[in-house]
N, C-alpha and C positions, 0 to 999 in steps of 0.2 A: 279320115281322119285330116285335117287343114292344119298348114304351116303356115302358123300367125303373125312371125318373127323371127329373126337373124341376127346377134350380135355378136359384132365385127370387130377389128381391131382399126380398119381401114376402109374405108367407105368403097373406093375411090383403087382398090386393091384388084390386080386380074385377077379371074375366077375360070374355074374348067368347065364350070356348069351359068346357066344366066339365070340368075334371083331376079325378082322382079324390085326396083330399086325403094319402091313404099316398104320391103319388109327388112332391109336392112337398116340398123342402127346401132352405134358407139354405147349405146346405154343399157347395160345389160341388166345392171341392177333394177332398172326399170321397167326389163323387159320379162325380166324374172318373176315379176310382184304382179302383173297385169291379174285383172280378174279373170280375164277369156282364155286362162292358161291353163291347162289341165296338164301335160307332160312338158316338162324342160331335160333337154339334152345337152349334158357338160363333155365337152371335147377338147379344154382349154388344155388340161393337164397342169401339174404340178401343184401345190400346197394353198397360195392364194393367188388372185380373187376367186379361186374355184370351189373351196371352202366354204365363203361364205356366201355365195352365189347361190352354191347348193342346199344352206341351209332358211337364205332365203325362201330361195319355190315353194320347199318341205312348211314353211310356216305360213307361208302363202296361200296353201291347199293346192299345188302343185305333185303331184311325180315326179322323180328323176329317173332317167338312163343317164348312167354315167362311164367313161373307158378310163376312169383316174386310178389307176394302180399304184400312184405313189402316197395319194391321199386314201387311199383306202387302208394301204397297208401303214399309214401312221397315224391315221385318226377314224378310222372306219366306225369305232363305237361312236361316238359323237353323233354322225350321219345317220348309224340305225337309230339311235335313241329318238331320233328327232324326226323320224321319218315314222315309228311308232307312233310317237305323243302325236304327229298329226294325221295317224290314219292312211298313209298311202306308201307308195311303193318305192324301192329302190334298190333297182337292177343294173346287174353289173360285167354281164358275160364279158367285153370287150376289154375288159380290164385284162383278163390272164387270157394268153396263148394266141389274139386274134379270135379269125372264125370259128377256133376248134372250138364246139360246144362241150364246154367244162364243169365250168362254175353250174351247171343247171343242174346236169346229173351228178356233181357232189351236194349239191343244196337239195336237191326235190328226189330224184328218180333213186338214188342210192340213201336216202335219209332214213330207212329202214335197217340198213347194213350196218354192220361195224367195220368201217375201214380204219386197214392196220399200216398202211403204207401208200404216200405217192412219191411218185419216183419220174422227173420228167426234167426233158429240154426244152428249154421256155423264151430262148431269147434267139431269132432268130440270125444277130451279126453274128455273135460268136461262133453260132454252132456253121457256119456259114467257114469261119473263118478256120478252124479248127479243121473240118473238113476238107479245107485247102490244103494244109499244112498234112493232111494226110495221103492224099492223091494226088499230090504236087513235089511234095518234098519241102515246098517254100519253110522259112523262117515267121515266124509271128508278123514285121516289122511287114513283110512285103507281100501276107496275105490281107492284112489290116489295108493296105493301101489298096489292095484289088477290090475289097468291100468295099471301099469308097467312092470307088470309082466308079462301083455299079449301084452307089443309092442304097448298099446295105447297112452303111458305119456313116453316122454323122460325121464333122468335118472335126468335134469334137465327140470322142466316144467312148470318155468315162464312162459315163452311167451303162453301155454294155460291158464294153470290157474288162472293169472292174468288180461287174456284179451287182451292182447295186439296181439294174433294173427287173432282174432275176429273184435277188431276194424279194423286193416287194411281192413278185409273184407268188414264190411260193409261202410267205407271210400272208397271202388272202388264198391259197389251197388251204393251208394247214389250218386255219381258223377253219373253215367251211367241212375239212375231214372229221377233225377232231373235235368239234364243237367247241371250242373254247379259241380265249382270245390269245392271237398272235400278231405282233408288230411288228416292222422290220426289222427295228432296232432286237427282234430277240433272236434273227436269223443271223449267224454267223456264215460270214460271207467272207470268197477268196473269187477273184479273178484269175483271167487268162496272160496275163500281159506277161505271165515267169514261165510260161509253158514254151520250152524249147523243139525244135527238129528233134535234138536227142529223142528227146520225150516222148513224142510221138512214134519214133525207129523204135525204139525201147518196147513202147507196149504193140508195135506189128506185133513183134517179136516175139511178143507173148499171146498173140493171136487177138490181139485186144484195139481199141482206137480210144481215144481221147475225146471225152464231150465235156459239156459244162453242164453241170445234175443239179437241180433244186428237189434232195430229197428231206421227205416231212415224213416222221414212223413216230407210231407207237412204243415206247422204251417201257419196261418194269426200273422201277427205284424203290429206295425203302419205302417209300408213301403208297404206293400202288403205280399207276399207270400215267406216264408224264409225256410230254412231246417233245421230241427233236428235230431241230427244223435247221438244214444248213446247203447251202451254195459254194460249190467248190469244183475246181477240175477232176476227171475221177478217170480211168482206166475203166470199159469194161468190156467184156469177149463179144467178139464178133457176132455170136452165135446169139447177144440176147438183141429184141426187137428194137433196141434204141439206136443200135449200133447203127441200124442202117438208116437213119435220119437225116439227109443228106440235103448241102445247101442252106437255106435259111428255112428251112422247115422247124416245125414246132411238134414236140410228141409228147403226151403225159402216159404214166404208165400208172393205173390203179390198183392194188390190192386188196382184197376184202372178205371174211367169213364166207359169206354166200354167194357173191358173185362170181368171186376167185380173184382170176386178173384182167384188166380189162387197158385194151389199150386207145388213147383218142391221138389223130394225127391228122394234120393237114398245113395252110398258110400261116405262120403265126405272129405276123405283123402285113404291114400294110394296108394303102386306103380301102379300097374295096374290101379285103376281109374285113377289117372293121366293123369297115359301115354294115356288111351282112350281120356280124352282130351285133352294132347299134339298133338298125331294124327289127331284128327279131324282138330285144326287149321293148321296142317299141310297141311292136302290133300286141303283145303279151299285157304288158301294163296296160293300153288301151282297150283291151277286152275284158279284165278287171277291174275297169273303172265304169265301163259302158253295166259290166251286172253287179255293180256295187261289191266289190269284195278286192282283196289284197292277198299278194303274195307271200311267198313266206320271206319271212322279217330274217333278222337274227340267231344263230344258235349256236350260241355258247352256256347252254345247259352243265355242261362237263366239266368245265373251268378246271382244264387239266394244267397242271406245271411246264413252264418249258427249259430242258434239260441243257446248262451250260456243253457247250462243244468237249470239254476235257472229261464228260460221260457217255460220252456217245460212242458205241461199239463201231469201229469200222475197221479197215485194213492197209496198209503201206506197201510202196513198191518202193523202192532205194535202189539209188547209182552211188557208190561211194568207191572214191581211187583210193589205192590202197597200196602200200611195199608188197613186192611180190616172193615170201618170205614165209619159212614157216612160222606155224603157230597163228598167222595171222588169222584164219577163218573160226579158230577156236577163240579167239580175245574176242572176236565182232560175236559170235553167239553167244557169248557169257555176257557182253553190252542188254543184249538182246533178252538173255535170263533172267539179270539183274532185275529186270524192269515186269519180269513175269506176261513177257510178250515170243508166242512160239514161233519158231520160223518153219514157212510150207515149202518154200523152194531157195533154192540158191545155187548162182552158178556163175564162175570167175569167164571172164571176156580179156585177152591180152598178156602179156608175162612181161617181167622185169618192170621198167618207170611205165609202163602204160595198163598195168594191173588194176580190172576193175573186177566189183563184185554187186553183183544184181541180187537181191535181196527182196522177196516177199513175204509179209508174213502173215501169219493166224488173225483170226479178230482178235480185238483187244479195245482198251478205252482207249482215245483220241488222247488222253493226258499221259497216259503210259509212252505210248509210241512217240509221240514227240519229244517223252523224256532220255527215249534210247537215242533218239538220232542229234539229242543236244549233246548226252555224252561220247557217241560216237565222233563228233566235234574235237573232241577235247585230248583225243585216242592219239598218241606217236606216231600208228602203221597208219594211220585215216590220213590219207593229205590233205584228201578236201571230199564231201557227201556230196553230189554233183544234181543230183534231182531228188526231191521225195514227190511222192504222188501217193493219192489214195486210193483203190481198186475195190469196185461196187462193181453186183451184180452175178458174183457168184458165191459160192456156200464161203462161209467163214471158218 
């Protein structure tokens, strides 16, 4: 392989590696359409100009390796169709979980299996923050400040802490696992900005830890199998494999009929891990071109519907400030019963004005659980519902 050119924003910008000046250009559009270019690597990010450049490259006969999760999650079908029409490859291992090989196993290794669930920690920034809140007792703001000081979080961390980054990756994983087109807009998304030190302590009391999870799973609905895809903070038992994922690491837990349970773990971000995934794709694409073959394209034959969050089954952990008097527990239990939600455990902490009920539900639809919370907030005996968090990784 021979490096033919590098498109950059500024020719005179300082760089960690020495690149011969004659290879640098600011005209990316001209570079990707050159006759002598066989493979184009796109690591610009965002939607435009990345989309136009990738489409131009494919139309000009070049295969493409990309790390662009946002573009794949928003408009992947357009790119896949262009690659199919051009008879070229589109590879994107670096778009999800950095150096962890997860795209290729779902795309190729498990293609003959039936994947039923993908559960993952796919954002290193949020995992670092939540890990620090768990291990040091820090609040969200202090943990975020430490993440920024260490370079794990951007100056504007919105894409990470509000779950946008994880949602794009969840859409890609769901599309691959379930052979259906899933976009970022289909993913229910909640970030970690509302997670408090109290939530983390409560999780610890339950033998659990709080993680921002990307969850994609097959569910039955009236028309057969459908797909549920969501990103939100959740409590998981410390015995679960994902609970031990520390600092800025990522991990993806896959469940399938034949292979059973598989876990992929490693650094999920950073220049070197991303480069490892990009170069792996580059070698594969180059081999395909040399041999006159193509790799796997888009697989969307199942075309399963994506369920709204309200129809997804989950479990809730609630902390409720209440009046400490007779009949309170019965009234709270009645609110759950009226919405068809069963209580798994309940405990009272404190007395008098400081009384708090901590309730963990059995599995129910998110709509029923949300309606229960709304009803609790209108009750005279309830001063405040101070915490609402989902519970994952345990039996319903």
